[in-house]
FILO-697162 format. One record per residue: residue number from 1; x, y, z of N, C-alpha, C in turn. Coordinates in nm, 2 decimals, decimal comma. Atoms other than C-alpha are relative to their C-alpha. Example, Ala and Ser with C-alpha at 12.3 -4.5 7.8 and 13.67 -1.06 7.14 Angstrom:
2
REC seq   n_xx   n_yy   n_zz  ca_xx  ca_yy  ca_zz   c_xx   c_yy   c_zz
REC   1   0,09  -0,12   0,00   1,23  -0,45   0,78   0,09   0,12   0,00
REC   2  -0,09  -0,11   0,00   1,37  -0,11   0,71  -0,08   0,11   0,08
//
This chain:
90
REC seq   n_xx   n_yy   n_zz  ca_xx  ca_yy  ca_zz   c_xx   c_yy   c_zz
REC   1  -0,01   0,17   0,07   1,45   1,27   1,05  -0,17  -0,01  -0,04
REC   2   0,14   0,01   0,07   1,13   1,14   0,86  -0,03  -0,16  -0,02
REC   3   0,04   0,14   0,02   0,99   0,78   0,86  -0,11   0,00  -0,09
REC   4   0,14   0,01   0,09   0,76   0,67   0,56  -0,02  -0,15   0,00
REC   5   0,07   0,14  -0,04   0,54   0,37   0,60  -0,09   0,00  -0,14
REC   6   0,14   0,04   0,11   0,32   0,21   0,32  -0,08  -0,08   0,09
REC   7   0,09   0,02  -0,05  -0,01   0,16   0,43  -0,12  -0,09  -0,08
REC   8   0,10   0,04   0,08  -0,31  -0,06   0,33  -0,14   0,02   0,09
REC   9   0,07  -0,06  -0,12  -0,61   0,11   0,51  -0,16  -0,04  -0,08
REC  10   0,15   0,04   0,00  -0,98  -0,05   0,54  -0,08   0,07   0,09
REC  11   0,09  -0,10  -0,08  -1,21   0,21   0,61  -0,15  -0,05   0,01
REC  12   0,13   0,06  -0,04  -1,56   0,14   0,75  -0,01  -0,14   0,10
REC  13   0,00   0,12  -0,08  -1,44  -0,15   0,97  -0,07  -0,01   0,12
REC  14   0,03   0,01  -0,11  -1,57  -0,27   1,27   0,04   0,06   0,16
REC  15  -0,07  -0,06  -0,15  -1,31  -0,14   1,52   0,14   0,06  -0,10
REC  16  -0,09  -0,08   0,03  -1,02   0,10   1,46   0,14  -0,10   0,07
REC  17  -0,13   0,08  -0,06  -0,67  -0,12   1,49   0,10   0,01  -0,11
REC  18  -0,09   0,04   0,09  -0,34  -0,17   1,35   0,00  -0,18  -0,01
REC  19   0,02   0,14   0,01  -0,40  -0,53   1,20   0,13  -0,10  -0,01
REC  20  -0,11   0,09   0,02  -0,04  -0,65   1,13   0,04   0,04  -0,15
REC  21  -0,08  -0,03   0,14   0,20  -0,64   0,81  -0,04  -0,10  -0,09
REC  22   0,04   0,07   0,10   0,11  -0,76   0,47   0,11   0,03  -0,07
REC  23  -0,12  -0,04   0,05   0,45  -0,76   0,33   0,09   0,08   0,06
REC  24  -0,04  -0,12  -0,05   0,61  -0,43   0,35  -0,09   0,12   0,04
REC  25   0,10  -0,10  -0,04   0,28  -0,27   0,42  -0,08  -0,01   0,12
REC  26   0,08   0,00  -0,14   0,10  -0,20   0,76  -0,14  -0,01  -0,03
REC  27   0,16  -0,01   0,03  -0,27  -0,29   0,74  -0,06   0,07   0,10
REC  28   0,07  -0,08  -0,09  -0,48  -0,03   0,92  -0,17  -0,01  -0,02
REC  29   0,13   0,03   0,00  -0,84  -0,10   1,00  -0,08   0,13   0,07
REC  30   0,10  -0,10  -0,08  -1,08   0,23   1,09  -0,13  -0,01  -0,02
REC  31   0,15   0,01   0,01  -1,43   0,26   1,17  -0,06   0,11  -0,08
REC  32   0,01  -0,13   0,06  -1,43   0,58   1,01  -0,06  -0,02  -0,18
REC  33   0,03   0,04   0,13  -1,63   0,60   0,67   0,12   0,05  -0,11
REC  34  -0,12  -0,10   0,07  -1,40   0,70   0,37  -0,09   0,10  -0,09
REC  35   0,07  -0,09   0,04  -1,56   1,02   0,32   0,04   0,13   0,03
REC  36  -0,03  -0,15  -0,04  -1,44   1,39   0,32   0,12  -0,01   0,09
REC  37  -0,11   0,02  -0,09  -1,13   1,27   0,49   0,01  -0,06   0,13
REC  38   0,02   0,08  -0,12  -1,26   1,10   0,78   0,10  -0,11   0,03
REC  39  -0,06   0,10  -0,04  -1,09   0,78   0,75   0,15   0,04   0,01
REC  40  -0,14  -0,02   0,00  -0,76   0,94   0,66   0,04   0,07   0,12
REC  41  -0,02  -0,07  -0,12  -0,77   1,17   0,96   0,00  -0,14   0,12
REC  42   0,00   0,12  -0,10  -0,85   0,85   1,19   0,12  -0,10  -0,02
REC  43  -0,13   0,08   0,04  -0,54   0,66   1,01   0,07   0,10   0,08
REC  44  -0,08  -0,10  -0,06  -0,34   0,98   1,14   0,02  -0,02   0,13
REC  45   0,04  -0,03  -0,15  -0,48   1,01   1,47   0,05  -0,16   0,07
REC  46  -0,04   0,13  -0,04  -0,43   0,62   1,52   0,15   0,00  -0,02
REC  47  -0,17  -0,01   0,01  -0,04   0,62   1,41   0,03   0,10   0,09
REC  48  -0,08  -0,11  -0,11   0,03   0,94   1,63  -0,02  -0,08   0,15
REC  49   0,07   0,05  -0,12  -0,16   0,78   1,93   0,12  -0,14   0,02
REC  50  -0,08   0,10  -0,02   0,05   0,44   1,89   0,12   0,03  -0,01
REC  51  -0,16  -0,01   0,02   0,38   0,58   1,81   0,04   0,10   0,10
REC  52  -0,01  -0,10  -0,11   0,35   0,85   2,08   0,06   0,15  -0,08
REC  53  -0,05  -0,12   0,05   0,39   1,15   1,87  -0,12   0,10   0,00
REC  54   0,11  -0,08   0,06   0,17   1,45   1,76  -0,07  -0,03  -0,10
REC  55   0,10   0,03   0,13  -0,13   1,42   1,53   0,10   0,08  -0,11
REC  56  -0,05  -0,09   0,10   0,05   1,70   1,34   0,18  -0,06  -0,06
REC  57  -0,13   0,06   0,02   0,38   1,49   1,33  -0,04  -0,13  -0,12
REC  58   0,02   0,11   0,09   0,19   1,23   1,11  -0,09   0,03  -0,14
REC  59   0,07  -0,06   0,11   0,07   1,30   0,76   0,02  -0,07  -0,11
REC  60  -0,02   0,10   0,10  -0,02   1,08   0,46   0,02   0,11  -0,11
REC  61  -0,08  -0,08   0,09   0,18   1,21   0,16  -0,07  -0,04  -0,15
REC  62   0,05   0,07   0,10   0,03   0,98  -0,11  -0,11  -0,09   0,01
REC  63   0,10   0,09   0,02  -0,28   0,78  -0,20  -0,13   0,05   0,11
REC  64   0,09  -0,02  -0,11  -0,52   0,99   0,00  -0,14  -0,04  -0,02
REC  65   0,14   0,04   0,04  -0,81   0,86  -0,21   0,00  -0,14  -0,04
REC  66  -0,03   0,14   0,00  -0,69   0,50  -0,22   0,01  -0,07   0,13
REC  67  -0,01   0,09  -0,13  -0,68   0,20   0,02   0,16   0,00   0,03
REC  68  -0,16   0,01  -0,02  -0,29   0,20  -0,05   0,05   0,15   0,02
REC  69  -0,04  -0,13  -0,05  -0,12   0,52   0,14   0,16  -0,02   0,00
REC  70  -0,12  -0,02  -0,07   0,22   0,65   0,21  -0,01   0,10   0,11
REC  71  -0,01  -0,09  -0,11   0,24   0,81   0,53   0,14   0,06   0,07
REC  72  -0,10  -0,03  -0,06   0,50   1,00   0,70   0,02   0,06   0,13
REC  73  -0,01  -0,02  -0,14   0,62   1,03   1,05   0,11   0,11   0,06
REC  74  -0,10  -0,09  -0,01   0,81   1,35   1,15   0,03  -0,04   0,17
REC  75  -0,05   0,01  -0,12   1,08   1,31   1,42   0,01  -0,13   0,06
REC  76  -0,06   0,14  -0,02   1,13   0,93   1,42   0,06  -0,08  -0,12
REC  77  -0,07   0,05   0,10   1,33   0,73   1,23  -0,08  -0,13  -0,04
REC  78   0,05   0,12  -0,03   1,22   0,42   1,06   0,01  -0,11   0,07
REC  79  -0,04   0,09  -0,12   1,38   0,21   1,32  -0,08   0,01   0,12
REC  80   0,10  -0,04  -0,11   1,21   0,36   1,58  -0,13  -0,03  -0,02
REC  81   0,10   0,03   0,02   0,91   0,32   1,43  -0,06  -0,15  -0,01
REC  82   0,01   0,15   0,01   0,94  -0,04   1,35   0,01  -0,07   0,13
REC  83  -0,03   0,06  -0,17   1,07  -0,08   1,73  -0,14   0,03   0,07
REC  84   0,13  -0,05  -0,10   0,74   0,09   1,86  -0,11  -0,09  -0,04
REC  85   0,13   0,06   0,07   0,52  -0,10   1,61   0,03  -0,14   0,08
REC  86  -0,03   0,11  -0,03   0,70  -0,43   1,73  -0,04  -0,03   0,14
REC  87   0,00   0,02  -0,14   0,66  -0,35   2,09  -0,14  -0,03   0,02
REC  88   0,14   0,04  -0,02   0,28  -0,35   2,03  -0,06  -0,12  -0,05
REC  89   0,03   0,12   0,04   0,30  -0,67   1,89  -0,03  -0,03  -0,14
REC  90   0,02   0,04   0,16   0,30  -0,62   1,52   0,16  -0,01  -0,06
//
């Protein structure tokens, strides 16, 4: 089972955090700069840590060079992902 999420990523932010929902997109702020995949790696690590899965289970599948991205989370359904995010106050 695989869940797919739409993200809006803000690289170079003062803090690394999940900021909340913008419609059907999850806003993610990362302090890493948008160079050489550093911000993408930070996004994947933050989501893996928040959802309690390994970093290898989270991968950006579209939008690697853009602010809007699609990420896939292996091993969780979309319902499980949204429940875990809701438990974090999102």
